[in-house]
FIPAMI-358843 format. One record per residue (C-alpha): residue in three letters; x, y, z; chain; residue number from 1. Coordinates in Angstrom, 2 decimals. Layout:
<recs>
@r=ALA&u=X&v=Y&w=Z&c=A&k=NUM
...
</recs>
This chain:
<recs>
@r=MET&u=-6.24&v=1.19&w=8.38&c=A&k=1
@r=ALA&u=-8.34&v=-1.84&w=7.52&c=A&k=2
@r=PHE&u=-7.76&v=-4.75&w=9.85&c=A&k=3
@r=SER&u=-7.16&v=-8.04&w=8.11&c=A&k=4
@r=LYS&u=-8.35&v=-11.21&w=9.72&c=A&k=5
@r=LEU&u=-5.85&v=-13.80&w=10.83&c=A&k=6
@r=LYS&u=-6.82&v=-17.38&w=10.15&c=A&k=7
@r=GLU&u=-6.69&v=-20.07&w=12.77&c=A&k=8
@r=SER&u=-3.88&v=-22.58&w=12.32&c=A&k=9
@r=SER&u=-4.76&v=-25.37&w=9.92&c=A&k=10
@r=TRP&u=-3.44&v=-28.92&w=10.08&c=A&k=11
@r=ARG&u=-0.91&v=-27.94&w=7.42&c=A&k=12
@r=GLU&u=0.36&v=-25.03&w=9.52&c=A&k=13
@r=LEU&u=0.59&v=-27.26&w=12.60&c=A&k=14
@r=LEU&u=2.56&v=-29.86&w=10.65&c=A&k=15
@r=LEU&u=4.90&v=-27.16&w=9.36&c=A&k=16
@r=TRP&u=5.44&v=-26.03&w=12.98&c=A&k=17
@r=LEU&u=6.11&v=-29.58&w=14.17&c=A&k=18
@r=SER&u=8.54&v=-30.02&w=11.27&c=A&k=19
@r=GLY&u=10.45&v=-26.87&w=12.20&c=A&k=20
@r=PHE&u=9.24&v=-24.72&w=9.29&c=A&k=21
@r=ARG&u=7.24&v=-22.41&w=11.58&c=A&k=22
@r=LYS&u=8.17&v=-20.72&w=14.85&c=A&k=23
@r=ARG&u=5.71&v=-20.09&w=17.68&c=A&k=24
@r=PHE&u=5.44&v=-16.75&w=19.46&c=A&k=25
@r=ARG&u=3.17&v=-15.70&w=22.34&c=A&k=26
@r=VAL&u=1.59&v=-12.24&w=22.28&c=A&k=27
@r=ILE&u=2.25&v=-10.32&w=25.49&c=A&k=28
@r=GLY&u=0.83&v=-6.81&w=25.10&c=A&k=29
@r=THR&u=-2.28&v=-5.20&w=23.67&c=A&k=30
@r=SER&u=-0.70&v=-3.37&w=20.72&c=A&k=31
@r=MET&u=-2.40&v=-5.65&w=18.17&c=A&k=32
@r=VAL&u=-5.90&v=-5.70&w=19.75&c=A&k=33
@r=PRO&u=-8.48&v=-6.52&w=18.40&c=A&k=34
@r=LEU&u=-6.68&v=-8.89&w=16.02&c=A&k=35
@r=LEU&u=-4.36&v=-10.42&w=18.63&c=A&k=36
@r=ARG&u=-4.85&v=-10.42&w=22.37&c=A&k=37
@r=PRO&u=-2.42&v=-11.07&w=25.22&c=A&k=38
@r=GLY&u=-1.85&v=-14.82&w=25.52&c=A&k=39
@r=ASP&u=-2.59&v=-15.55&w=21.85&c=A&k=40
@r=GLU&u=0.04&v=-17.67&w=20.16&c=A&k=41
@r=VAL&u=0.93&v=-17.21&w=16.52&c=A&k=42
@r=LEU&u=2.89&v=-19.22&w=14.01&c=A&k=43
@r=VAL&u=5.55&v=-17.39&w=12.04&c=A&k=44
@r=ASN&u=7.19&v=-18.33&w=8.77&c=A&k=45
@r=PRO&u=10.86&v=-17.38&w=9.23&c=A&k=46
@r=ARG&u=11.56&v=-18.13&w=5.56&c=A&k=47
@r=ALA&u=8.78&v=-15.91&w=4.21&c=A&k=48
@r=TYR&u=11.04&v=-13.18&w=2.89&c=A&k=49
@r=ARG&u=13.89&v=-15.22&w=1.47&c=A&k=50
@r=GLN&u=12.42&v=-15.19&w=-2.03&c=A&k=51
@r=THR&u=9.84&v=-12.41&w=-1.69&c=A&k=52
@r=VAL&u=9.83&v=-8.97&w=-0.16&c=A&k=53
@r=PRO&u=7.64&v=-7.79&w=2.71&c=A&k=54
@r=GLN&u=4.28&v=-6.33&w=1.73&c=A&k=55
@r=VAL&u=2.26&v=-3.54&w=3.29&c=A&k=56
@r=GLY&u=-0.36&v=-5.17&w=5.51&c=A&k=57
@r=ASP&u=1.78&v=-8.19&w=6.47&c=A&k=58
@r=ILE&u=1.84&v=-8.99&w=10.17&c=A&k=59
@r=VAL&u=5.40&v=-9.73&w=11.20&c=A&k=60
@r=VAL&u=7.60&v=-10.55&w=14.16&c=A&k=61
@r=SER&u=10.59&v=-8.23&w=14.34&c=A&k=62
@r=ARG&u=13.50&v=-7.60&w=16.65&c=A&k=63
@r=HIS&u=13.18&v=-4.32&w=18.52&c=A&k=64
@r=PRO&u=15.71&v=-1.86&w=17.06&c=A&k=65
@r=TYR&u=17.16&v=-0.88&w=20.47&c=A&k=66
@r=ARG&u=16.33&v=-3.70&w=22.90&c=A&k=67
@r=VAL&u=17.92&v=-7.04&w=22.03&c=A&k=68
@r=ASP&u=15.64&v=-8.96&w=24.41&c=A&k=69
@r=VAL&u=12.36&v=-7.73&w=22.85&c=A&k=70
@r=ARG&u=10.45&v=-9.16&w=19.90&c=A&k=71
@r=LEU&u=7.57&v=-7.20&w=18.38&c=A&k=72
@r=VAL&u=4.42&v=-8.37&w=16.60&c=A&k=73
@r=LYS&u=3.34&v=-5.53&w=14.32&c=A&k=74
@r=ARG&u=1.81&v=-4.77&w=10.93&c=A&k=75
@r=ILE&u=3.86&v=-3.34&w=8.07&c=A&k=76
@r=CYS&u=2.18&v=-0.01&w=7.28&c=A&k=77
@r=ASN&u=4.67&v=1.32&w=4.75&c=A&k=78
@r=ILE&u=7.89&v=0.34&w=2.99&c=A&k=79
@r=LEU&u=10.41&v=3.06&w=2.27&c=A&k=80
@r=GLU&u=12.43&v=3.31&w=-0.94&c=A&k=81
@r=ASP&u=15.50&v=1.86&w=0.80&c=A&k=82
@r=GLY&u=13.51&v=-1.24&w=1.85&c=A&k=83
@r=ARG&u=13.12&v=-0.35&w=5.52&c=A&k=84
@r=CYS&u=9.68&v=-1.04&w=6.96&c=A&k=85
@r=LEU&u=7.43&v=1.14&w=9.08&c=A&k=86
@r=LEU&u=5.73&v=-1.07&w=11.66&c=A&k=87
@r=GLU&u=2.59&v=-0.17&w=13.60&c=A&k=88
@r=GLY&u=0.31&v=-1.88&w=16.06&c=A&k=89
@r=ASP&u=-3.40&v=-2.14&w=15.29&c=A&k=90
@r=ASN&u=-4.08&v=-0.46&w=18.66&c=A&k=91
@r=PRO&u=-2.16&v=2.81&w=18.24&c=A&k=92
@r=SER&u=-2.99&v=4.12&w=21.72&c=A&k=93
@r=ASP&u=-1.10&v=1.19&w=23.29&c=A&k=94
@r=SER&u=1.66&v=0.46&w=20.79&c=A&k=95
@r=THR&u=5.36&v=1.19&w=20.77&c=A&k=96
@r=ASP&u=6.19&v=1.06&w=17.08&c=A&k=97
@r=SER&u=7.85&v=2.95&w=14.22&c=A&k=98
@r=ARG&u=6.17&v=6.15&w=15.33&c=A&k=99
@r=SER&u=8.56&v=6.11&w=18.29&c=A&k=100
@r=PHE&u=11.62&v=4.16&w=17.05&c=A&k=101
@r=GLY&u=11.56&v=4.75&w=13.30&c=A&k=102
@r=ALA&u=11.80&v=2.41&w=10.33&c=A&k=103
@r=VAL&u=13.10&v=-1.14&w=10.76&c=A&k=104
@r=ALA&u=15.67&v=-2.75&w=8.48&c=A&k=105
@r=PRO&u=14.32&v=-5.85&w=6.72&c=A&k=106
@r=GLN&u=17.06&v=-7.93&w=8.35&c=A&k=107
@r=ARG&u=15.40&v=-7.29&w=11.74&c=A&k=108
@r=ILE&u=12.17&v=-8.96&w=10.60&c=A&k=109
@r=LEU&u=12.15&v=-12.52&w=11.90&c=A&k=110
@r=GLY&u=9.23&v=-13.68&w=9.76&c=A&k=111
@r=ARG&u=5.62&v=-13.26&w=8.66&c=A&k=112
@r=VAL&u=2.77&v=-14.34&w=10.93&c=A&k=113
@r=THR&u=0.82&v=-17.07&w=9.12&c=A&k=114
@r=SER&u=-1.86&v=-18.03&w=11.64&c=A&k=115
@r=ARG&u=-3.04&v=-18.05&w=15.23&c=A&k=116
@r=LEU&u=-3.01&v=-21.21&w=17.34&c=A&k=117
@r=PRO&u=-6.41&v=-22.14&w=18.79&c=A&k=118
@r=ARG&u=-6.86&v=-21.32&w=22.48&c=A&k=119
</recs>
């Protein structure tokens, strides 16, 4: 899988976050290395899929299908005919993803990652 780059947050993205149009999430694990490392913070557009559908390659924040306290940052690697998404980490050797818990309903996706906050 080709790894897409994730842009650093622009002034526009920061203003959208301050205005409440973006949510901030901190990366904990190493499942998205090399793109995202533990401690990185990303901005997420929670309204991204209100008028459009998820796309293969999008990096998203999703609720874990079985653990209500866990949020996942993963890449959409496939979309099934029924609209459910297969999510995978960029670091497959250290990623709990759709290979272990199956496809995720689109309602579980909290939003699309738009950028990374500078460290």
